[in-house]
DRENLOKOL-424286 format. One line per field, with one value per residue (C-alpha): residue number from 1; residue in one letter; chain; x, z, y. Coordinates in Angstrom, 2 decimals. Each point is the difference from the previous one (the first is absolute). Layout:
<atoms>
nr	c(NUM, ...)
rest	c(A, ...)
kette	c(A, ...)
px	c(X, ...)
pz	c(Z, ...)
py	c(Y, ...)
</atoms>
This chain:
<atoms>
nr	c(1, 2, 3, 4, 5, 6, 7, 8, 9, 10, 11, 12, 13, 14, 15, 16, 17, 18, 19, 20, 21, 22, 23, 24, 25, 26, 27, 28, 29, 30, 31, 32, 33, 34, 35, 36, 37, 38, 39, 40, 41, 42, 43, 44, 45, 46, 47, 48, 49, 50, 51, 52, 53, 54, 55, 56, 57, 58, 59, 60, 61, 62, 63, 64)
rest	c(M, L, Q, E, Y, T, V, I, R, S, L, E, D, I, N, E, V, V, K, K, G, A, I, G, T, I, L, M, V, F, K, D, D, V, N, H, Y, E, V, E, F, M, N, N, E, K, S, L, G, I, Y, T, V, S, E, N, Q, I, V, N, I, P, K, T)
kette	c(A, A, A, A, A, A, A, A, A, A, A, A, A, A, A, A, A, A, A, A, A, A, A, A, A, A, A, A, A, A, A, A, A, A, A, A, A, A, A, A, A, A, A, A, A, A, A, A, A, A, A, A, A, A, A, A, A, A, A, A, A, A, A, A)
px	c(0.00, 1.26, 0.00, -1.27, 2.46, 1.70, 1.08, -1.30, -0.05, -3.05, 0.35, -2.83, -2.14, -2.28, -2.13, 0.43, 2.10, 2.09, 1.98, 2.27, 3.18, -1.60, 1.45, -2.21, -0.16, -2.33, -2.19, -2.23, -0.10, -3.56, -0.25, -2.91, 1.65, 3.80, 0.41, -1.28, 1.65, -0.79, 2.90, 0.87, 1.81, 2.35, 1.73, 2.63, -1.29, -3.57, -2.71, -1.66, -2.67, -0.75, -1.23, -0.83, 2.22, 0.52, 3.30, 0.48, -0.06, 3.00, 3.51, 2.14, 2.95, 2.85, 1.89, 3.55)
pz	c(0.00, -0.89, 2.46, -0.18, -1.63, -1.96, -3.46, -2.70, -3.76, -1.95, -1.74, -2.46, -1.25, 2.85, -2.27, -2.98, 2.10, 2.17, -2.28, 0.63, 1.75, 1.72, 3.40, 3.03, 3.78, 2.12, 2.02, 1.67, 0.56, 0.23, 3.36, -1.03, -3.26, 0.31, -3.73, -0.99, 0.35, -0.60, -2.10, -1.27, -3.32, -1.06, -3.17, 0.17, 3.39, -1.34, 1.42, -2.47, 2.59, 2.90, -0.88, 1.74, -1.27, 0.86, 1.12, -3.28, -1.93, 1.81, 1.15, 2.74, -1.14, 2.37, 1.64, -1.26)
py	c(0.00, 3.46, 2.90, 3.59, 2.44, -2.77, 1.17, -2.34, -0.51, -1.17, -3.35, 0.74, 2.87, 1.07, 2.20, 2.34, 2.43, -2.35, -2.28, -2.98, 1.16, 3.01, 0.89, 0.52, 0.05, -2.11, 2.34, -2.58, -3.75, -1.27, -1.77, -2.22, -1.02, -0.06, -0.61, 3.47, 3.39, 3.67, 1.33, 3.46, -0.22, 2.81, 1.17, 2.76, 1.20, 0.19, -2.23, -2.35, -0.76, -2.30, -3.49, -3.26, -2.79, -3.65, -1.45, -1.88, 3.32, 1.55, -0.81, 1.55, 2.13, -0.88, 2.87, 0.40)
</atoms>
């Protein structure tokens, strides 16, 4: 399970705005359904929006 404020990358197109490879930050982990997250996706410091995604749609970006 991923944690809040984890930086992630989308593994697939989420919608017509958020495409595969988009970078986002987990804002909320749904307590009743640990496989879903509220994520804000960004592009060049501009928000693409906040979307609910499932764990199989995203991957953690490890800190370097």
